[in-house]
C-alpha positions as CSV (number, residue, x, y, z in Angstrom):
1,M,94.3,75.8,86.8
2,T,97.7,77.3,88.2
3,P,98.6,80.8,87.3
4,A,101.5,79.4,85.1
5,T,98.8,77.6,82.7
6,L,96.4,80.5,82.8
7,Q,95.5,81.9,79.4
8,M,94.7,85.6,79.5
9,T,92.8,87.1,76.7
10,E,92.8,90.8,76.0
11,A,89.6,91.3,77.8
12,D,91.0,89.5,80.9
13,L,94.0,92.0,80.7
14,R,91.8,95.1,80.5
15,S,89.7,93.8,83.6
16,L,93.0,93.6,85.8
17,P,93.4,96.1,88.6
18,P,95.9,98.8,88.3
19,V,98.4,96.7,90.3
20,V,98.5,92.9,90.6
21,D,100.4,90.4,92.7
22,V,103.2,88.0,91.6
23,P,101.2,85.1,90.6
24,T,98.8,87.2,88.5
25,A,101.9,89.1,87.0
26,A,103.5,85.8,86.0
27,A,100.4,84.6,84.5
28,V,100.2,87.5,82.2
29,L,103.9,86.8,81.2
30,G,103.3,83.3,80.7
31,I,105.7,82.2,83.3
32,G,105.5,80.3,86.7
33,R,105.0,81.6,90.1
34,T,108.6,80.3,91.2
35,A,110.3,81.6,88.0
36,A,108.8,85.1,88.7
37,Y,110.0,85.3,92.3
38,E,113.5,84.2,91.2
39,L,113.5,86.9,88.7
40,I,112.5,89.4,91.3
41,R,115.1,88.3,93.8
42,C,117.9,88.3,91.1
43,G,116.7,91.9,90.0
44,N,115.8,90.8,86.6
45,W,112.0,91.4,86.5
46,P,111.2,93.2,83.5
47,T,108.5,95.5,84.8
48,P,108.3,98.2,87.3
49,C,107.9,96.6,90.8
50,C,106.0,98.1,93.8
51,G,107.4,96.5,97.2
52,S,109.8,93.6,97.9
53,A,110.0,90.0,96.5
54,S,107.8,88.7,99.1
55,L,105.1,91.3,98.9
56,S,105.2,93.0,95.4
57,G,102.9,94.6,93.2
58,F,103.0,95.1,89.3
59,P,101.1,97.4,86.8
60,P,99.7,94.5,84.3
61,R,100.0,97.1,81.5
62,H,103.9,96.9,81.7
63,C,103.6,92.9,81.8
64,S,101.6,92.6,78.7
65,T,104.1,94.5,76.7
66,W,107.0,92.7,77.8
């Protein structure tokens, strides 16, 4: 199963660490990894981002409210 097809439950979201990587954040948002990196590259990622497009971290609580 790829992150883009991963269905996260409320329990899954609560069990995530404080900061997650791009593929996990993409799964939380229900988008693909490539689309996530493109949003980051263009400056259109909808949540706070720690790092750069190649090495990024995201607080999942922000992703789940987007």
